[in-house]
C-alpha positions in Angstrom: 35.0 13.5 -42.4 31.9 11.4 -41.8 31.7 7.8 -42.7 29.3 6.7 -45.5 27.1 5.0 -42.9 26.8 8.2 -40.8 25.9 10.2 -43.9 23.2 7.7 -44.9 21.7 8.0 -41.4 21.6 11.8 -41.8 19.9 11.5 -45.1 17.3 9.1 -43.8 16.7 11.4 -40.8 16.3 14.4 -43.1 13.5 12.5 -45.0 11.6 11.2 -42.0 8.2 12.5 -41.5 6.2 13.3 -38.4 2.5 13.1 -37.8 0.5 16.0 -36.4 -3.0 17.4 -36.5 -3.7 20.2 -38.9 -7.0 21.9 -38.2 -8.1 18.6 -36.5 -7.1 16.3 -39.3 -4.0 14.0 -39.5 -1.2 15.5 -41.5 2.4 14.5 -42.1 5.4 16.9 -42.5 9.1 16.3 -42.9 10.9 16.1 -39.6 12.4 19.5 -38.7 9.6 21.5 -40.4 8.9 24.9 -38.8 5.5 26.4 -38.5 6.5 29.1 -41.1 7.5 26.4 -43.6 4.1 24.6 -43.0 2.2 27.8 -43.6 4.2 28.5 -46.8 3.8 24.9 -48.1 0.1 25.2 -47.8 0.1 28.3 -50.0 -0.9 30.8 -47.3 0.5 34.3 -47.2 2.1 34.7 -43.8 0.2 37.8 -43.0 -3.2 36.3 -44.0 -3.3 33.5 -41.5 -3.2 33.3 -37.7 -1.6 30.3 -36.1 -1.7 28.3 -32.9 0.2 25.2 -31.8 -1.2 23.0 -29.0 -3.7 25.8 -28.1 -1.1 28.5 -27.9 -1.1 31.5 -30.2 2.1 31.7 -32.3 3.0 35.2 -33.6 4.1 35.6 -37.2 7.6 36.6 -36.1 7.9 33.4 -34.0 6.9 30.9 -36.7 10.5 30.4 -38.0 11.6 29.3 -34.5 8.6 27.1 -33.9 9.8 23.6 -34.9 6.9 21.2 -35.1 7.0 18.0 -33.1 5.2 14.7 -33.5 1.6 14.9 -32.2 1.4 18.7 -32.3 -2.0 20.2 -32.9 -1.7 23.1 -35.4 -4.6 25.5 -36.1 -4.6 27.9 -39.0 -7.3 30.5 -39.2 -8.0 33.8 -40.8 -8.3 36.7 -38.4 -11.7 38.3 -38.2 -11.6 42.0 -39.0 -14.2 44.7 -39.2 -17.0 45.8 -37.0 
């Protein structure tokens, strides 16, 4: 069983936020946020937005595994379709 002090530290850590750039603007998210969670929190349908982190394309099926880090540069954009 964890001590009360250890549990308090866990709770604080869970509520820490990290800073990143979202489409070139400063943005804060809770520590441990995934790219999928960020996309959802912004109200985007997962299949309607394309994503990149630090200049690298992140496929939709990889977003849950992409844990955002302090200083990451996240880009969200709508794919261009048509001809």
